[in-house]
C-alpha positions in Angstrom: -21.8 -92.9 182.0 -18.7 -93.8 180.0 -20.4 -96.4 177.7 -23.1 -93.8 176.9 -20.6 -91.1 176.4 -18.6 -93.3 174.0 -21.7 -94.1 172.0 -22.8 -90.6 171.7 -19.4 -89.2 170.9 -18.8 -91.9 168.4 -22.1 -91.0 166.7 -21.3 -87.2 166.8 -17.8 -87.9 165.3 -19.4 -90.0 162.5 -21.6 -86.9 161.6 -18.5 -84.8 161.1 -16.6 -87.6 159.4 -13.7 -87.9 161.9 -11.7 -90.9 162.8 -11.1 -91.1 166.5 -7.6 -91.6 167.8 -6.2 -92.4 171.3 -7.2 -89.5 173.4 -4.2 -87.9 175.2 -3.7 -84.2 175.9 -1.7 -82.3 173.3 -0.5 -85.4 171.5 -0.8 -86.9 168.0 -1.6 -90.5 167.6 -0.6 -92.9 164.9 -3.4 -95.5 164.5 -7.2 -95.8 164.7 -8.8 -97.1 167.9 -12.0 -96.9 169.8 -13.2 -93.6 171.3 -11.9 -93.4 174.9 -13.8 -91.1 177.2 -12.9 -90.1 180.7 -15.1 -88.0 183.0 -12.0 -86.4 184.4 -10.4 -85.1 181.1 -11.2 -81.7 179.6 -9.2 -82.2 176.4 -9.2 -84.9 173.8 -7.6 -85.0 170.4 -9.0 -86.6 167.2 -7.3 -86.7 163.9 -9.2 -86.9 160.6 -8.0 -85.8 157.2 -5.1 -84.1 158.7 -7.3 -82.3 161.2 -7.0 -82.3 165.0 -10.0 -81.8 167.2 -9.8 -80.9 170.9 -12.4 -80.7 173.6 -11.6 -77.7 175.8 -14.1 -76.8 178.6 -16.9 -78.9 177.1 -16.4 -77.5 173.6 -15.1 -79.4 170.6 -12.7 -77.4 168.5 -10.9 -78.2 165.2 -7.2 -77.6 164.6 -7.8 -73.9 164.0 -9.7 -73.7 167.3 -13.0 -73.3 165.4 -15.9 -74.3 167.7 -17.5 -77.4 166.1 -19.6 -79.0 168.8 -20.9 -78.0 172.2 -20.7 -80.8 174.8 -23.1 -79.8 177.5 -26.8 -79.3 178.2 -26.8 -75.6 177.2 -25.9 -76.7 173.7 -29.0 -78.8 173.5 -31.1 -75.8 174.5 -29.3 -73.6 171.9 -30.1 -76.1 169.1 -33.6 -77.0 170.2 -35.1 -75.8 167.0 -32.9 -78.0 164.7 -33.5 -81.3 166.7 -34.9 -84.1 164.7 -37.8 -86.2 165.9 -35.5 -89.1 166.7 -33.3 -86.9 168.8 -36.3 -85.6 170.8 -37.6 -89.2 171.3 -34.1 -90.3 172.4 -33.9 -87.5 175.0 -37.3 -88.4 176.4 -36.2 -92.0 176.7 -33.1 -90.9 178.6 -35.2 -88.8 180.9 -37.4 -91.8 181.7 -34.4 -93.9 182.5 -33.1 -91.3 184.8 -36.4 -91.3 186.7 -36.2 -95.0 187.1 -32.8 -94.4 188.8 -30.7 -96.2 186.2 -28.2 -93.3 186.1 -28.3 -92.2 189.7 -24.8 -93.7 190.2 -23.3 -91.0 187.9 -25.5 -87.9 187.7 -23.1 -86.4 185.2 -24.3 -88.8 182.6 -27.7 -86.9 182.4 -25.9 -83.6 181.5 -24.0 -84.8 178.4 -25.5 -83.9 175.0 -23.5 -83.9 171.8 -25.1 -81.6 169.1 -23.6 -80.4 165.9 -23.4 -76.6 165.5 -23.6 -75.8 161.9 -22.4 -72.3 162.3 -18.7 -72.7 163.3 -17.5 -69.9 165.5 -13.7 -69.3 166.4 -12.8 -70.4 170.0 -11.1 -67.2 171.1 -13.5 -64.7 169.6 -16.3 -64.2 167.1 -14.8 -61.6 164.9 -14.8 -61.4 161.1 -11.1 -62.2 161.2 -12.1 -65.9 161.4 -12.6 -66.0 157.6 -9.4 -64.4 156.7 -6.4 -66.4 155.6 -2.9 -65.0 156.2 0.3 -66.1 154.7 3.5 -66.7 156.7 5.1 -64.0 154.6 2.7 -61.4 156.0 3.1 -62.7 159.5 6.9 -62.4 159.2 6.7 -58.7 158.6 5.3 -58.2 162.1 8.5 -59.1 163.9 9.2 -56.1 166.2 8.5 -55.4 169.8 6.1 -52.5 168.8 4.5 -54.7 166.1 4.4 -58.4 167.1 2.4 -61.1 165.6 2.8 -64.8 166.4 1.1 -68.1 165.1 -0.3 -70.7 167.4 -2.2 -73.7 166.2 -2.7 -72.1 162.8 -4.1 -68.9 164.2 -2.5 -65.5 164.1 -2.4 -63.3 167.1 -1.3 -59.7 167.7 0.7 -59.8 171.0 2.2 -56.3 170.6 0.6 -55.0 173.9 0.6 -58.3 175.7 4.2 -59.3 175.7 5.1 -56.8 178.5 2.7 -58.7 180.8 3.5 -62.2 179.7 4.1 -64.2 182.9 7.1 -66.0 181.1 8.8 -62.5 180.2 8.7 -60.4 177.2 11.9 -61.6 175.6 10.7 -65.0 174.5 7.7 -63.5 172.7 9.6 -60.6 171.1 12.5 -62.9 169.9 9.9 -65.0 168.1 7.7 -62.3 166.8 6.6 -63.0 163.1 6.9 -66.8 163.5 4.9 -69.9 164.3 5.4 -70.6 168.0 3.1 -73.6 168.3 6.0 -75.9 169.3 7.0 -73.5 172.1 3.5 -72.9 173.2 1.8 -76.2 173.3 4.0 -78.1 175.9 3.8 -75.4 178.6 0.3 -73.8 178.3 -3.0 -75.4 179.4 -6.0 -75.4 177.1 -7.8 -72.0 177.2 -4.7 -69.9 177.9 -5.2 -67.7 174.8 -8.8 -67.2 175.5 -8.0 -66.1 179.0 -5.3 -63.6 178.3 -6.0 -62.1 174.9 -8.9 -59.9 173.8 -11.0 -60.8 170.8 -9.3 -58.1 168.7 -5.9 -59.7 169.1 -7.1 -62.6 166.8 -6.1 -61.5 163.2 -7.1 -64.6 161.2 -6.0 -68.1 160.2 -2.8 -69.3 158.5 -3.3 -70.5 155.0 -4.4 -74.2 155.5 -1.5 -75.6 153.3 1.1 -73.8 155.4 -0.6 -74.7 158.6 -0.4 -78.4 157.7 3.3 -78.0 157.0 3.9 -76.4 160.3 2.2 -79.2 162.0 4.5 -81.8 160.6 7.6 -81.1 162.6 5.5 -81.2 165.7 3.8 -84.5 164.8 7.2 -86.0 163.9 8.6 -85.2 167.3 5.6 -86.5 169.1 5.8 -89.7 167.2 9.5 -90.0 168.1 8.7 -89.6 171.8 5.7 -92.1 171.6 7.9 -94.7 170.1 10.7 -94.2 172.6 8.2 -94.3 175.5 6.6 -97.4 174.2 10.0 -99.2 174.1 10.9 -98.5 177.7 11.2 -101.5 180.1 8.2 -102.3 182.2 7.9 -99.9 185.1 7.7 -102.7 187.6 11.3 -103.6 186.7 12.8 -100.3 187.7 14.2 -100.4 191.2 15.2 -96.8 192.1 14.4 -93.2 191.5 17.6 -92.9 189.5 16.4 -95.6 187.1 13.2 -93.7 186.5 15.1 -90.5 185.8 17.3 -92.5 183.2 14.2 -93.8 181.5 12.8 -90.3 181.1 16.0 -88.7 179.9 16.5 -91.4 177.4 13.9 -89.7 175.1 13.7 -86.1 176.3 14.7 -83.3 174.0 17.6 -81.2 175.0 15.4 -78.3 176.2 13.1 -80.5 178.4 16.0 -82.3 179.8 17.8 -79.0 180.7 14.6 -77.5 182.3 14.2 -80.5 184.6 17.8 -80.7 185.4 19.0 -77.1 185.3 21.0 -75.7 188.2 22.3 -72.2 189.0 25.8 -71.3 187.8 28.2 -74.2 188.3 25.7 -76.4 190.0 27.5 -76.8 193.3 24.3 -76.4 195.3 22.4 -79.0 193.4 25.3 -81.4 193.9 25.5 -80.5 197.6 21.8 -81.3 198.0 22.4 -85.0 197.2 25.8 -85.1 198.9 24.6 -83.7 202.2 22.9 -86.9 203.1 26.0 -88.8 202.5 27.8 -87.0 205.3 25.6 -88.7 207.9 25.5 -92.3 209.2 22.6 -94.2 210.7 23.0 -96.0 214.1 20.5 -98.8 214.3 19.2 -100.4 217.4 18.9 -104.2 217.7 16.9 -106.9 219.4 13.6 -105.1 218.9 10.3 -106.5 217.5 9.8 -104.9 214.1 7.3 -107.3 212.7 4.6 -104.5 212.4 5.7 -101.2 210.8 3.7 -97.9 210.2 5.2 -95.1 208.3 2.0 -93.0 208.5 2.4 -89.4 209.7 0.8 -86.0 209.6 2.2 -83.4 207.1 0.8 -79.8 206.8 -2.0 -80.8 209.1 -3.0 -83.7 206.7 -2.7 -87.4 207.3 -0.2 -89.0 204.9 0.7 -92.5 204.2 4.4 -91.6 204.2 6.7 -88.9 205.5 7.1 -87.6 201.9 5.1 -85.1 199.7 5.2 -83.9 196.2 7.1 -80.6 196.1 5.5 -78.0 193.8 7.3 -78.1 190.4 6.2 -76.4 187.2 5.8 -77.6 183.6 5.1 -81.3 184.1 3.3 -81.2 180.7 6.8 -80.8 179.2 7.4 -84.5 180.0 4.0 -86.1 179.4 0.7 -85.1 177.8 -1.2 -85.5 181.2 1.5 -83.5 183.1 0.4 -82.6 186.8 -2.8 -84.8 186.4 -0.5 -87.9 186.4 1.0 -86.7 189.7 -2.5 -85.9 191.1 -3.7 -89.4 190.4 -0.5 -91.2 191.6 -0.4 -89.2 194.9 -4.1 -89.9 195.5 -3.8 -93.6 194.9 -0.8 -93.9 197.3 -2.1 -91.6 200.0 0.5 -88.8 199.9 0.1 -85.0 199.5 0.6 -83.2 196.3 2.1 -79.7 196.3 0.7 -77.7 193.3 2.9 -75.1 191.6 1.5 -71.8 190.9 3.2 -72.2 187.4 1.9 -75.7 186.7 1.1 -76.6 183.1 -2.5 -77.3 183.8 -4.7 -74.7 185.6 -5.3 -74.9 189.2 -9.0 -75.5 188.4 -8.1 -78.5 186.2 -5.9 -80.0 189.0 -8.5 -79.5 191.7 -11.1 -81.1 189.5 -8.9 -84.1 189.1 -8.4 -84.2 192.9 -12.2 -84.1 193.4 -12.6 -86.9 191.0 -10.0 -88.9 192.7 -11.6 -88.3 196.0 -14.9 -89.7 194.7 -13.2 -92.7 193.2 -11.3 -93.6 196.4 -14.1 -92.7 198.8 -15.0 -96.2 199.3 -12.0 -96.8 201.5 -12.1 -93.5 203.3 -9.3 -92.0 201.4 -9.1 -88.3 200.9 -6.4 -86.6 199.0 -4.2 -83.9 200.6 -3.3 -81.0 198.5 -1.2 -77.8 199.2 -0.8 -74.9 196.9 2.4 -72.9 196.2 2.1 -69.1 196.2 4.4 -66.7 194.5 3.9 -63.0 195.4 3.6 -61.6 192.0 4.3 -58.1 190.7 0.6 -58.0 190.1 -0.8 -58.5 193.6 -4.4 -58.8 192.4 -3.4 -61.9 190.4 -1.9 -63.5 193.5 -5.0 -62.6 195.5 -7.2 -64.2 193.0 -5.1 -67.5 192.9 -5.1 -67.7 196.7 -8.8 -67.2 196.9 -9.5 -69.8 194.3 -7.3 -72.3 196.2 -8.8 -71.6 199.5 -12.4 -71.7 198.2 -11.7 -75.1 196.6 -10.5 -76.6 199.8 -6.7 -76.6 199.5 -5.5 -77.5 203.0 -2.3 -75.4 203.2 -0.4 -72.6 201.4 3.3 -72.8 200.7 4.7 -69.2 200.2 7.9 -69.4 198.2 10.3 -66.7 199.5 13.6 -67.5 197.7 12.7 -66.2 194.2 12.5 -62.5 194.6 14.6 -62.6 191.4 15.2 -65.5 189.1 18.5 -67.3 189.5 21.0 -67.5 186.7 20.9 -70.9 185.1 24.1 -71.2 182.9 23.0 -74.4 181.1 19.7 -72.9 180.2 21.4 -70.0 178.7 23.4 -72.2 176.4 20.2 -73.8 175.1 19.1 -70.4 173.8 19.1 -70.4 170.0 19.2 -74.2 169.8 16.8 -75.4 167.1 17.4 -79.1 167.1 13.9 -79.9 168.3 12.0 -77.0 166.7 10.9 -75.8 163.3 13.6 -74.0 161.3 14.0 -70.4 162.4 12.3 -70.7 165.8 14.2 -69.0 168.5 13.8 -71.4 171.3 14.7 -69.4 174.3 14.9 -71.0 177.7 12.2 -72.8 179.5 12.2 -71.1 182.8 10.1 -70.4 185.9 7.9 -67.4 185.3 9.6 -64.0 185.8 6.3 -62.2 186.5 5.9 -64.4 189.5 9.1 -62.9 191.1 8.5 -59.7 193.0 11.6 -58.1 194.4 9.5 -56.1 196.9 8.3 -59.2 198.8 8.8 -58.8 202.5 7.6 -59.8 206.0 5.2 -57.0 205.7 3.2 -58.9 203.1 2.2 -61.5 205.5 -0.8 -59.7 207.1 -2.3 -59.3 203.6 -1.7 -62.9 202.7 -3.1 -64.2 206.0 -6.2 -62.2 205.5 -7.0 -63.7 202.0 -5.8 -67.2 203.3 -8.9 -67.1 205.6 -7.4 -69.3 208.2 -5.6 -71.8 205.9 -2.1 -72.4 207.3 0.8 -70.8 205.6 4.3 -72.3 205.3 7.5 -70.5 204.1 9.4 -72.3 201.4 13.1 -71.4 200.7 14.4 -70.8 204.2 18.1 -71.6 205.0 18.9 -69.3 208.0 17.8 -70.1 211.6 16.9 -66.5 212.3 14.3 -66.7 209.5 12.8 -69.7 211.1 12.6 -67.7 214.3 10.9 -64.8 212.4 8.4 -67.2 210.9 7.6 -68.3 214.4 7.2 -64.7 215.6 4.8 -64.0 212.7 2.8 -67.1 213.8 3.2 -69.0 210.5 2.6 -72.8 210.6 6.1 -73.8 209.6 9.1 -73.6 207.2 10.4 -75.7 204.4 14.2 -75.7 204.5 15.1 -75.4 200.7 17.4 -73.8 198.1 14.9 -74.2 195.2 16.5 -77.4 194.0 19.9 -75.5 193.5 18.2 -73.4 190.9 18.6 -70.0 192.6 21.7 -69.1 194.6 24.6 -71.3 193.9 26.7 -72.4 196.9 23.7 -71.7 199.2 23.4 -74.2 202.1 21.3 -77.3 201.6 18.0 -78.0 203.2 19.4 -80.9 205.1 22.4 -79.0 206.3 20.1 -76.2 207.5 18.2 -78.8 209.5 21.4 -80.0 211.0 22.4 -76.5 211.9 19.0 -75.8 213.6 19.0 -79.0 215.6 22.6 -78.3 216.8 21.9 -74.6 217.7 18.3 -74.6 218.9 16.8 -78.1 219.0 13.6 -76.8 220.6 12.8 -74.8 217.5 11.9 -77.9 215.5 9.2 -78.5 218.2 7.8 -75.0 218.0 7.7 -74.7 214.2 6.9 -77.5 211.8 10.1 -78.1 209.7 10.3 -79.7 206.4 13.2 -80.3 204.0 13.5 -80.6 200.3 16.3 -81.0 197.8 18.4 -84.1 196.9 16.2 -86.7 198.5 16.5 -89.9 196.4 16.4 -92.7 199.0 14.2 -93.9 201.9 17.3 -93.5 204.2 17.5 -89.8 203.2 14.1 -89.4 204.5 14.7 -91.2 207.8 17.9 -89.1 208.5 15.7 -85.8 208.1 13.0 -87.3 210.3 15.6 -88.2 213.0 16.7 -84.6 213.2 13.3 -83.2 213.6 11.8 -82.8 210.1 8.1 -83.6 209.8 8.7 -84.8 206.4 10.5 -84.3 203.1 9.5 -83.0 199.7 10.6 -84.4 196.3 10.1 -82.5 193.1 12.2 -83.6 190.1 11.8 -87.4 190.8 8.0 -87.1 190.2 8.6 -84.9 187.0 10.9 -87.7 185.6 8.6 -90.7 186.6 5.5 -89.2 185.1 7.4 -88.2 182.0 8.5 -91.8 181.4 5.5 -93.7 182.6 2.6 -91.3 183.4 0.5 -92.1 186.5 2.1 -95.5 186.7 5.5 -93.9 186.9 4.4 -91.7 189.8 2.9 -94.6 191.7 6.1 -96.7 191.1 8.4 -93.9 192.5 6.3 -93.7 195.6 6.3 -97.4 196.1 10.0 -97.5 195.8 10.3 -95.0 198.5 7.8 -96.6 200.6 9.6 -99.9 200.4 12.9 -98.2 201.3 11.4 -96.3 204.3 9.8 -99.4 205.8 12.9 -101.5 205.2 15.0 -98.7 206.8 12.7 -98.5 209.8 12.9 -102.2 210.3 16.7 -102.1 210.2 16.9 -99.1 212.5 14.8 -101.1 215.0 11.8 -98.8 215.1 8.0 -99.4 214.3 6.8 -95.8 214.1 8.3 -92.6 212.9 8.3 -90.9 216.3 10.8 -93.6 217.3 13.3 -92.3 214.8 15.4 -90.1 217.1 18.5 -87.8 216.8 20.8 -90.4 218.6 20.3 -92.7 215.5 22.2 -90.2 213.3 25.8 -89.5 213.4 27.0 -86.6 211.0 30.5 -86.1 209.8 32.3 -82.8 209.2 33.8 -83.5 205.7 32.1 -81.8 202.7 32.2 -83.8 199.6 31.5 -82.5 196.1 
């Protein structure tokens, strides 16, 4: 399928006089190469004569999101009258080959047809505004809350009535009204976002091509800087710890991205405590035991896992790498661990689930099936929450993680200081913070919402994430929930809140039976395999890691995710051998001694 797709796409690109560049999401490239095609990707970029072309949902768009080429069988039907004799003969030959079974190994190959559409239609709508060119001077006059225009990828949109419903809050849009916000928009929004949220009449026209080209230069320069820095990193195999992966990523990140991945609430005490809490305990190994054969496999969220770790849901992976969460999906699938998908992920849930399905097909030969759980925020618009949950359930997500510690967004001082910084943006752009999404935080959320959520979950188990108090664990048991994740949201919400590991210690000391009655997980501050073993010893089923996978994929993509998991795997297996155990159920409370001192 790939070779056929390459040849057909190459022929199509030749028709429209494009030069193919390395295909990576939302990223400019610097040199010509062959046309790479992946059956899993939905977006490719090509640069020719200063123009970028993107495939979104099977449609090829130019830099102004004008539809250029349809990439599916329906396009062939639409263009039937304009087909040449050679094209018809070619299609007949392809059908004959299919009948002979030559393409049965990849049925998708039969459905690909590249046909040039001579009448370009704008991606978001088909209004007459497509032919209108607008100057930046005109755009700049629409800079008020009640009259707000913005520019994205050379297109002008009226967002006057939308900004109040923006998942990221109104302030970031209003503060940038009358400006080109492409550099803010691209890194944190998946393809198709504008088409989904804006009506056709919101599209006002296109920026003057000369001005649009100038606006792209700053973005292209920044991407070039990042590409060069990433290409100069040491080989991923030479990195020996999660800390080294973090350092590699932060070596080239912009201040805004580095702040988002590392931000903490207020003075950051809780984030520091998350790491330090594991240093308050000591392991007590047993000796003279046969540890020649070790198995770190376990079951998390009712799913088999190669290790007692999982990917904690974390948003905006696209900020660090053009493939974002898809890197994490691939890395988790190849190593047999479970991925938690954030409700605020850069790529849509559908894109990530599609990637999971493709990985399942690829790895099916060895019986591997990927585990995936979905994070749920109860939003102010409950219908949106319901739609997200129904999609996740219908696509086979094995568990739901209801985040309960974000009824309001925590105050992140370092993020506030970033406001107004323009060091990595076009002149005049008010950067604003990169945050989790305010519209996902409903202060009305309560235990009374659980019957409604259970109903739409349709039997999929629900876990609470963000629990610190033992009484809330008991309430979760009373409400017949599957379990709890002891967490303080990575220290990003309530500063000086108790750490997940300290909450586990408290539960084990006060009511050790509770960890047998309710599945308990821990996240926050886990950086070593011995941290994992301490949590398991005190009754945790497993532990989650969020930031380490954001950093590792930012630096090395899928390979970075795999490297992070292999590092942890090596440390867990080594720790088990040195503890004198061969299976995780042999890691018991008597192997952990916790001290009273609190170090910061």
